[in-house]
C-alpha positions as CSV (number, residue, x, y, z in Angstrom):
1,X,-9.8,22.4,-10.1
2,X,-8.1,23.0,-6.7
3,X,-9.0,20.0,-4.4
4,X,-10.4,21.0,-0.7
5,X,-8.8,19.6,2.1
6,X,-11.5,17.3,4.2
7,X,-11.6,18.8,7.7
8,X,-10.0,16.4,9.9
9,X,-12.5,14.6,12.3
10,X,-13.1,11.5,14.5
11,X,-16.7,9.8,15.4
12,X,-17.3,7.7,18.4
13,X,-18.6,4.4,16.8
14,X,-21.9,2.7,18.7
15,X,-22.8,-0.5,16.5
16,X,-20.4,-2.9,14.7
17,X,-21.7,-5.8,12.7
18,X,-21.5,-9.3,14.5
19,X,-19.1,-10.7,12.5
20,X,-18.7,-13.3,15.1
21,X,-22.0,-14.8,15.9
22,X,-22.1,-17.9,18.2
23,X,-24.8,-20.0,19.1
24,X,-26.1,-20.8,22.6
25,X,-23.5,-23.5,23.2
26,X,-20.4,-21.2,22.3
27,X,-21.9,-18.7,24.9
28,X,-20.4,-19.5,27.4
29,X,-17.2,-19.3,26.1
30,X,-17.4,-15.7,25.0
31,X,-19.6,-14.7,28.1
32,X,-22.9,-13.2,29.3
33,X,-24.6,-10.8,26.8
34,X,-27.4,-8.8,27.2
35,X,-29.5,-9.7,23.3
36,X,-32.6,-7.6,22.2
37,X,-33.9,-8.5,19.0
38,X,-30.6,-9.0,16.9
39,X,-28.6,-6.7,19.0
40,X,-25.9,-7.6,21.5
41,X,-24.7,-5.4,24.4
42,X,-21.2,-5.6,24.8
43,X,-19.1,-3.7,27.7
44,X,-16.2,-5.6,28.1
45,X,-13.3,-4.6,25.5
46,X,-12.0,-8.0,26.1
47,X,-15.2,-9.5,24.6
48,X,-13.9,-11.8,22.7
49,X,-16.4,-11.5,19.5
50,X,-15.6,-7.7,19.6
51,X,-12.7,-8.5,19.3
52,X,-13.2,-11.3,16.4
53,X,-15.2,-8.8,14.7
54,X,-12.6,-6.1,14.7
55,X,-9.8,-8.3,12.9
56,X,-12.7,-9.4,10.9
57,X,-13.4,-5.9,9.8
58,X,-9.1,-4.2,9.8
59,X,-7.7,-7.4,8.6
60,X,-4.6,-6.3,10.0
61,X,-3.6,-6.2,13.6
62,X,-1.1,-3.3,13.4
63,X,-4.6,-1.1,13.6
64,X,-5.7,-2.7,16.5
65,X,-3.9,0.0,18.7
66,X,-4.6,3.2,19.9
67,X,-5.9,4.9,17.1
68,X,-8.7,3.0,17.7
69,X,-9.3,3.6,21.1
70,X,-7.9,7.6,21.5
71,X,-10.8,10.1,20.4
72,X,-8.5,12.8,18.9
73,X,-7.3,9.5,16.4
74,X,-9.9,7.0,15.3
75,X,-9.4,4.1,12.7
76,X,-10.3,4.5,9.5
77,X,-11.5,0.9,8.5
78,X,-14.3,1.9,10.8
79,X,-15.7,4.9,9.0
80,X,-18.4,3.2,7.2
81,X,-20.0,2.2,10.6
82,X,-19.8,5.8,11.7
83,X,-23.4,6.9,11.2
84,X,-25.2,3.4,12.7
85,X,-27.4,3.9,15.6
86,X,-30.3,1.8,16.8
87,X,-32.7,2.7,14.8
88,X,-31.5,2.3,11.1
89,X,-30.1,-1.0,12.0
90,X,-30.4,-3.4,9.2
91,X,-33.0,-6.2,10.9
92,X,-31.3,-9.1,8.9
93,X,-27.8,-8.9,10.6
94,X,-26.7,-9.1,14.0
95,X,-25.1,-6.2,15.5
96,X,-22.9,-5.6,18.4
97,X,-23.7,-2.7,20.6
98,X,-20.2,-1.3,22.0
99,X,-22.1,2.7,22.9
100,X,-21.4,1.7,26.7
101,X,-17.5,0.8,26.1
102,X,-15.1,2.3,28.0
103,X,-12.5,3.4,26.6
104,X,-14.9,3.9,23.3
105,X,-14.3,3.1,20.0
106,X,-13.6,6.1,17.3
107,X,-13.5,6.7,13.8
108,X,-12.1,8.8,11.5
109,X,-12.4,10.0,8.0
110,X,-9.4,8.8,5.9
111,X,-9.8,11.2,3.3
112,X,-8.6,13.9,5.5
113,X,-5.8,11.5,5.5
114,X,-4.8,11.8,1.6
115,X,-1.5,14.1,1.2
116,X,-1.4,17.3,-1.3
117,X,-1.6,16.6,-5.1
118,X,1.8,16.6,-6.4
119,X,3.3,15.0,-3.2
120,X,4.3,11.5,-5.3
121,X,5.7,8.2,-3.7
122,X,8.7,6.8,-5.9
123,X,9.0,3.1,-5.8
124,X,11.9,1.3,-7.2
125,X,11.0,-2.1,-7.2
126,X,14.2,-4.7,-6.6
127,X,15.2,-7.9,-6.8
128,X,15.9,-8.1,-3.4
129,X,14.5,-5.6,-1.5
130,X,12.1,-2.4,-2.4
131,X,13.3,1.4,-1.6
132,X,10.2,4.0,-1.4
133,X,11.2,7.7,-1.6
134,X,8.3,10.1,-1.1
135,X,8.1,14.2,-1.3
136,X,8.1,15.6,1.5
137,X,8.4,19.9,2.3
138,X,11.7,20.9,1.2
139,X,12.2,17.7,-0.4
140,X,12.2,14.3,0.2
141,X,12.8,11.4,2.2
142,X,13.4,7.7,1.7
143,X,11.0,5.0,3.6
144,X,12.6,2.1,4.9
145,X,10.4,-1.5,4.2
146,X,11.8,-4.6,5.2
147,X,10.0,-6.5,2.7
148,X,11.8,-8.7,0.9
149,X,10.7,-9.5,-3.0
150,X,11.7,-13.2,-2.6
151,X,8.8,-15.6,-3.0
152,X,9.9,-18.6,-0.5
153,X,7.5,-21.8,-1.5
154,X,8.1,-25.4,0.5
155,X,7.4,-28.9,-1.5
156,X,6.0,-31.4,1.5
157,X,7.1,-34.4,0.0
158,X,10.8,-33.6,-0.3
159,X,10.9,-31.1,2.5
160,X,12.8,-29.0,-0.5
161,X,12.6,-24.9,-0.1
162,X,12.4,-23.0,-3.0
163,X,13.0,-19.3,-3.7
164,X,11.6,-17.2,-6.4
165,X,12.8,-13.3,-7.6
166,X,8.8,-11.2,-8.0
167,X,10.9,-8.9,-10.0
168,X,12.4,-11.7,-11.4
169,X,9.8,-13.7,-12.1
170,X,7.9,-10.7,-14.4
171,X,10.4,-10.6,-17.0
172,X,11.3,-14.2,-17.5
173,X,9.8,-16.1,-20.6
174,X,10.1,-19.2,-18.5
175,X,8.8,-18.1,-15.5
176,X,7.2,-20.3,-13.1
177,X,3.5,-20.7,-13.7
178,X,2.4,-22.5,-10.5
179,X,4.0,-23.3,-6.6
180,X,2.6,-25.4,-3.9
181,X,1.2,-24.0,-0.8
182,X,2.1,-25.4,3.0
183,X,-0.7,-27.9,1.9
184,X,0.5,-29.2,-1.3
185,X,-2.2,-27.4,-3.0
186,X,-1.0,-26.0,-6.5
187,X,-1.3,-22.2,-6.8
188,X,-1.2,-21.0,-10.4
189,X,1.3,-18.1,-11.1
190,X,-0.3,-14.8,-13.4
191,X,-0.8,-11.4,-14.3
192,X,-3.6,-10.2,-13.4
193,X,-4.9,-13.8,-11.6
194,X,-8.4,-14.7,-11.3
195,X,-10.0,-17.2,-8.8
196,X,-9.3,-18.4,-5.5
197,X,-6.4,-20.7,-6.7
198,X,-4.7,-17.9,-8.8
199,X,-2.2,-15.5,-7.7
200,X,-0.5,-12.4,-9.1
201,X,2.7,-12.2,-7.2
202,X,3.1,-8.6,-7.6
203,X,-0.1,-7.5,-7.4
204,X,-0.1,-9.2,-3.8
205,X,3.4,-7.2,-3.0
206,X,2.2,-4.0,-4.3
207,X,-0.6,-4.6,-1.6
208,X,1.7,-5.0,1.4
209,X,3.8,-2.1,0.0
210,X,0.8,0.3,-0.2
211,X,-0.3,-0.8,3.6
212,X,3.4,0.1,4.7
213,X,2.8,4.0,2.9
214,X,-0.8,4.4,3.9
215,X,-0.2,4.0,7.6
216,X,-2.6,5.3,9.7
217,X,-0.2,6.0,12.4
218,X,1.4,8.5,10.1
219,X,-1.9,9.8,9.0
220,X,-0.8,10.1,5.2
221,X,-2.1,8.1,2.6
222,X,-0.9,8.7,-1.5
223,X,-2.8,8.4,-4.4
224,X,0.1,9.3,-6.8
225,X,3.0,6.9,-7.8
226,X,6.1,6.7,-9.9
227,X,7.5,3.3,-10.7
228,X,11.1,3.2,-11.6
229,X,11.2,-0.3,-13.7
230,X,14.5,-2.1,-15.5
231,X,16.1,-1.1,-18.9
232,X,16.7,-4.4,-19.8
233,X,12.5,-5.5,-19.3
234,X,10.5,-6.2,-22.2
235,X,7.9,-3.2,-22.9
236,X,5.2,-5.3,-22.6
237,X,5.8,-7.2,-19.1
238,X,7.2,-3.6,-17.7
239,X,3.1,-2.1,-18.3
240,X,2.1,-5.7,-16.9
241,X,4.2,-4.6,-13.6
242,X,2.9,-0.9,-14.0
243,X,-0.9,-2.3,-14.1
244,X,-0.8,-5.1,-11.0
245,X,1.1,-2.1,-9.2
246,X,-1.9,0.1,-9.6
247,X,-4.6,-3.3,-8.9
248,X,-2.6,-4.1,-5.7
249,X,-2.1,-0.2,-4.6
250,X,-5.6,0.6,-4.7
251,X,-6.5,-2.3,-3.0
252,X,-4.4,-0.8,0.0
253,X,-6.6,2.2,0.2
254,X,-9.2,2.2,2.6
255,X,-12.7,0.6,1.0
256,X,-14.1,4.0,1.0
257,X,-12.1,5.4,-1.6
258,X,-12.9,3.0,-4.2
259,X,-16.7,4.5,-3.7
260,X,-15.5,8.1,-4.0
261,X,-15.5,9.0,-7.8
262,X,-14.1,12.1,-7.8
263,X,-11.4,11.2,-5.2
264,X,-10.0,8.3,-7.5
265,X,-9.9,10.2,-10.4
266,X,-6.7,11.5,-8.1
267,X,-5.1,8.0,-8.4
268,X,-2.5,7.1,-10.4
269,X,0.8,4.9,-11.1
270,X,2.9,5.8,-13.6
271,X,5.8,4.3,-15.2
272,X,8.2,7.0,-14.5
273,X,12.3,6.4,-16.3
274,X,14.2,2.8,-15.9
275,X,16.7,2.5,-12.7
276,X,20.0,4.0,-14.5
277,X,18.0,7.2,-16.1
278,X,16.4,8.0,-12.8
279,X,19.7,8.0,-11.1
280,X,21.3,10.1,-13.7
281,X,18.5,12.3,-13.0
282,X,19.1,12.5,-8.9
283,X,22.8,12.8,-9.8
284,X,22.8,15.3,-11.8
285,X,20.2,17.5,-9.9
286,X,22.4,16.8,-6.5
287,X,25.9,18.1,-8.2
288,X,23.9,21.3,-10.1
289,X,22.5,22.0,-6.9
290,X,25.7,21.9,-4.9
291,X,27.9,23.2,-7.8
292,X,25.3,26.7,-8.1
293,X,26.2,27.2,-4.1
294,X,29.7,27.0,-4.9
295,X,29.5,29.4,-8.1
296,X,30.8,26.7,-10.3
297,X,27.8,25.6,-12.5
298,X,28.9,27.3,-15.2
299,X,30.4,24.8,-17.4
300,X,26.8,22.4,-16.7
301,X,25.1,26.1,-18.1
302,X,26.9,25.6,-21.1
303,X,26.4,22.3,-21.9
304,X,22.6,22.2,-21.2
305,X,22.0,24.8,-23.3
306,X,24.0,23.6,-26.3
307,X,22.9,21.6,-29.1
308,X,24.2,18.6,-27.9
309,X,22.9,19.2,-24.5
310,X,25.0,17.2,-21.1
311,X,25.5,13.6,-22.2
312,X,25.7,11.1,-19.3
313,X,25.9,7.1,-19.2
314,X,25.4,5.3,-15.7
315,X,25.7,1.5,-14.6
316,X,23.2,0.3,-12.3
317,X,24.6,-2.7,-10.5
318,X,21.5,-4.7,-9.3
319,X,21.3,-7.6,-6.3
320,X,21.2,-9.9,-10.0
321,X,21.6,-7.7,-13.3
322,X,23.8,-5.2,-14.4
323,X,22.2,-2.0,-16.6
324,X,23.8,0.2,-18.4
325,X,21.9,3.5,-19.3
326,X,23.2,6.3,-21.7
327,X,21.4,9.7,-22.9
328,X,21.4,13.3,-22.9
329,X,19.8,15.4,-20.0
330,X,19.2,19.2,-22.4
331,X,16.6,21.0,-19.7
332,X,18.4,22.9,-16.5
333,X,17.1,20.6,-13.4
């Protein structure tokens, strides 16, 4: 069944939860307020309660920018507060009346920014850095991500800094199982981490990738992801990596998505090809397209349509390893 596009629209926000409510003794620091029942009126965009509340809701300073204050743009993460009025505010909570703010605060429906089905974001999870390609009209484009896959920790007693490649950790049978934070507290490193003192470094990393890809400034949200993997990895670890990416990327989506079961049926993180094979397919596609333009594709066609197919072999010179992949291409790309 075809998925109908959602019309893009913005809504002015009139009320926000007061997530930084202060006592009377602190009132002078935050400035004067007009209080009626459980609602404080905020008419200054620099009000510290408002700024701290927005930071609590958004969790990312990049979103505290012009999108929020532009009627034609709006902020995704404020969308859950679009329908609150003075008559339906929960009485057991503190609220900020922001209706008089100039400029006003606006929310937009993030569902309207979901890219059409079939537009995948392909993620090459590297030892040192990650490369992402997204499908665009007429081809694809690379996304530059300044997200190194190196996890650093510092021993507060010896002042020694250690580095850990997240990808290398994922396939190491003798992987590091814990690291201290800057205060010397122990944090366990494990797949599908549970509890406040446990971290899944792959899931955390995937979350940040998702935040960069699903960018409010670009007005694009991806629900379908392809993940390449090292040919030398143990298959069980490859699936663990996929599941960690699935959790991390899902957490990067607007919270309203998780509540939309029909929309989340389109969410998918799929293991595609090992890195060497992915390169071979991409390179051959390019060679074949160029040969077709020049009228020299006959040799490729003969091999592709033969009983043996077209043999290939690739060396993948990575940052930490050298992988070799070989196989047969049997279908025209």
